N, C-alpha and C positions, 0 to 999 in steps of 0.2 A: 504494500500500500504506500502510496507516495506521501511525501511530506505535506503537500497541499491538502490532501484528503484528511490527514491526521489533524492539521490545523483547523480544517472545516468543522470537524466534529468537536474538537476541543473548545473552539470559540463559541459553541452553542451553550457552554456551561453557564447557566444562570443568567445569560444575557437578558432574558425576558423579565427578570425581577428588577425592573428599573424603578427609579423613584416616582415616576409618573404613575406607575401601576400600584405601588405600595408606599405611598408617601408617609414617612415617619413611622412605619411599622417595624415590629421585631422580625429579624430574619434569622432562621436557624440553618445551619449548614451540616449536611451529612456527607461523609466521605467513605469510600470503600473501593472494592474491586469485585468484578464479576468473573466467576470461573465456571468451567465445564464440570459438572458434577461427576462425570465418569473419569475424566482425565486430569482434572485440576489445571488444565490449560486456560489461559485468559480468553474471555469471549469479547472480541472487539466490537465496537459500535452497537452495543446493546441500547435499545430505546428505553429511557427511564422517564416516567411521567407521573404527575400527580393526577389521580383519577378525576374525571369530569371537569378538568381545567385544561388550558393550553400551556401550562408550565411544564418544563421538562428539559432533559439534556440527553447526552449519549456518552457511553464509555469510550475511552480512547483505544488505540490499537493494542494496548497492554491490559485492557479491561478496567483501568482505573476510572473513577468518576467522582464528581463533586456536584451536589445539588443544593441550591439554596431554597428554603421553604418559608413563605410568609407566616407570621405567627397565627393568623386566622385559619391557616390550612393544616394545623398540626393534628387535627382529627381525621384527616384524609388518608386514603390508601395510596401507596407508592407501587406502581406496576413496573416490572422488568420484563422486557420481551426482546427476543432476537430471532432472526431467521434460523430455523433448524432446531429451536428449543421451545419447551413449553413455557407459557407465561407464569409468572409468580408474583404475588402481592404481599406487601408488608405494611403494617400501620406506620404512619409517619412518626408517631410517638416512639415506637420501638427503635427505629433507626436513629432518631435524634438523641436518644439516651445512650447510644454507643459512640465511643471515640472513633471506631473504624469498623466497617461492616464487610464481611466476606459473603457475597451473594452467589449461590451455586444454582445453575440452571440445568434442568434435566434435558438431555438430547431428545429430539423428536424425529423419528425415522420416516422421512419422506424426501423425495428428490426435488431439488430446486436448482436450476441452472443459474449461473451468474449471480451468486449470492451477494458478492460485494457490490455489484451494480445495483441490485435491489435495495440493499442497505443504504447506499448513497442516495438513491432516489427518494427514499422515505425522509431522509434528513433535508434534502433540498425542498421537498414539498412542505416540510415543517417551516423552513425559512420563508417560503412564499406566503404561507398562511400567517406567520407572525408579521410579515410586512403588511398584509391586509388588515389584521386585527389591531395593529399599532397605528393605522392611518389617522384615527381621531386624535392621537397624541402628537403626531409628526406633521400634521397639516392644518391649515387654518379652518376654523369653524365659521358658521354663518350667524346672522345674515352678513353678506359681503358683496361689494361691487368690485369688479375687475375691469379696468379699462385696457383694451387690447388694440393692437394695430394688425390689420389684416392686409396681406399682399398676395395677389394671385398673378402668376406669369404663365403665359402659354406661348409655345413656339410651334407653329404649324408648318409641316413639311420643311423643317429646318430653315425657313426663311421669314415667315410672317410672325411678328411678335406682338402679343396683346397683353397689356398689364392693367390690372384693376386694384384699387386700394380703397380701404374703408376703415373707419373707426368703429369698434365694437364695444358696447357697454354690456357687460355680463352681470346678471343678478343671480346670486345663489342663496336661497333662503336658509338652508341648513349647512352649507359648506361641506367640509369633509368629515363631519361627525358621523354620518351614516352612509358608508360607501356601498351602495347597491345600484344596479342599473335602473330600477324603477324610481328610486329616490333621485338619482341624477336627472332623469328625464322630467320628472314632475317639478323639481325644485330649482333647476338651473334654466333660466330664460335669458334672452339677449335682445339687444336693439342695435340695428345697423344704421350708421350715420355716414352719408356721403355728401360732398359739397354740391354735386349735381344729381338730383333724383333720377333713378333709372328703374322703372317698375318691371322691367324684364329681368332684373338682377335678383333672382330669388335666393333664399338662403341655401336651398339644395344645390343650385348651380355654383354658389360660392363655396360649397363644401364645408360650411360651418359645422353642421351636425356630424359630418364625417370626421372633421378635425377634433371636435370635442369628444367624440366617441373613442378617440385614441388615448384619452386621459383615463387609463385603467385604474389609477389610484382613486379617482373620484367615484368610479362606477363599480369597482371591484370586479373587473371583467378579465376574461382570458386567463392567463396563468395566475392572476391575483384573485381569482375566484376559487376558494378552497375546494369546491365540489368538482372543479374542472381540471385542477393541476395534475391529477393522476392520468389524464388523457394525453399528457405531453411526455416526450423523451427529454430528460433534463441532465445537464452536466455542468460542472464548474469550469468555465473557460479561463478565468483569471482571478487573482486576489490582489488587486492594486491598492495603493495608498493614494487617496484623493483628498487634496487639501488637508493633509495630516491625519486623515481618518481611513481606517482599513475598510475594505468593501469586498463583497462577492460579485462577480459577474457570472450570472447563471444563464447559459444558453438553453433555448427551448426549441422544440420541433414537434409539430403535429403532423404525423404521417398522412392522416386522412382528415383534412381540415373540415370543420363544421362551422356553422354560423355562430355558435356559442363561443368557440375557442378563438376563431379568427376575426369575427365580426364581418365576414365577407360571405354573402349568400352563395356565391359560385366559385369560391377559392379552390384551386387544385394543389397549391403548395403554400406553406406558411411556416416561417421560422423567425427567430430573432434572439435577443438577449436582454436581460434586465439587470441593472446595477443596484445593489442594496447595501447600505452601510451596516457594518457589523454591530456597532454599539447600540443603535436604537431601531434597527430594521427599517429605516427610512429609504424609500425608493428615490433615487436621484436621476435615473435615466432608463428609458425604454426605447428600444429600437427593433425594427423588424422589416421583413420583406415578404412579398407574396406574389402569386400569379393567379389570374382568373380569366377564363375565356370571354367573360362579359360582365359589365357593370351597369346597373340602372343609373341613369343620369342624376337621379336624386340621392344617390348614395349607394355604396357597396353593400350595405346591410339590407337592401331591398332586392327582391327577386325581379328578374326580367321575365315578364309574361310571354306566353307563346305567341300572342298577337302583337307584341311590342317590337317594332322594327327600329325604334329610335333609342339606341343604347351604345355604350362604348364597348369595343371588342378588342381581343388580344391584349388584355391589360396586365401590366407588371408594375409594381410600385414598391417603394420603401418609405419608411416613416421614422421619425425621431421625436421623442418627447423628453424634455429636460425639466427638472424641478429644483427650485432654490428658494430659500426664505419662506418656507411653509406653503408654497404655492407652485403651480406650473410656471415655468419660465418661458418656454417656447414649444410649439407643436408644429412640426414640418411634415408635409406629405408630398412626395414626388411621384407622379404617375406618367407612364408611357402607354399610349393606346391608339387605336384607330377609330376615327369618327368621321362619318360622311365620306369614307374613302381616303381620308387624309391622316397622316401620321402626326400625333400630337404629343408634346412633352409639356406637362403641366406641373408647376410647383406652387403649392399653397403654404403660407406661413402665418401663424397666429402668435404674436408676441405680447405677453402680458407686460404692460408698461407701468401700471399703477394699481394699488389695492387700497380700498377704502372700507373701513369697518364702522364709521360713524356717518351720520347724515346720509343714510342709505337711500338710493333711488330704487324703488321697487318696480319690477317689470313683470307684466302679467302673462305675456306670450312670447313665443319665439318669433321674432319679427321676420316675416317672409319677404318683405320688400324694403328697399332703402327709403329713408325719410325724404 
């Protein structure tokens, strides 16, 4: 097992017990080692969790572990589970009262290929779940206004260039307190402002809904949806230090893309990577790429009906979302497609310029036309 994977598991140790989650509370620490009951060999990367919570850690490659337990959870059960072994539970009180615990797991006889891969995948899914669950602590709540600059550039057949610009005022009633797709759609509205009114310039054609849909932190979509993460192939691509903070770069791939995972009704390929800080599980970057035989002109999340001949074809695209200062910083979508027999390269950018949490201007709808 590589050093990077060892660090990955080790850095899960008690990271979730942040002050934001347990302000001023008593913390108990249990230490020990997990061994194979039959051979007394260490059991690497055992999943160790407090029952009915998202608190947990994993043993390192030598079976050693350390778990911090909030005082209010001392009556809980601690579960130890590893691929190829039977699960075992201990009361938290029992382990807290020991200076050091030797936990022995009984082997379970069944065949599983790629045990190490599966164990790593479980931990990566846990990291993604923690990123989603920590969103209310790491990002701004509502109500909030965000003033954004929108720029759309199209190059048609490598010659004709069309550029559109607009100022967008976003109103988010609840902010990032409740990261769900339904909450995002209901609570986040926007208003389009242009110097010269253009009532053909709808929000769908502007790709605003498509751009905002890439903010997976706000909507808990794709790999940040705990119920969907298991449908992705996951691996650690890098563990960089970014502005003095350690991070994971987790690559993801959905072999058979679906609308829930990719946000694209007709996608045939979908992959990308997500960067998450280790100390607080804050997402700081999402990037991805996909291909699709066709896109509805109102957005990739809509189907193209059998009778619809007005759509984008041979679509390939990549996107980038960055986060900074408790909010999205920039959302970029670059598309290549065929429309009306012409080759089009389209680049859309939404840049958050200002955030306001007082004197909020409420917006009741998603504005489909410019002022």
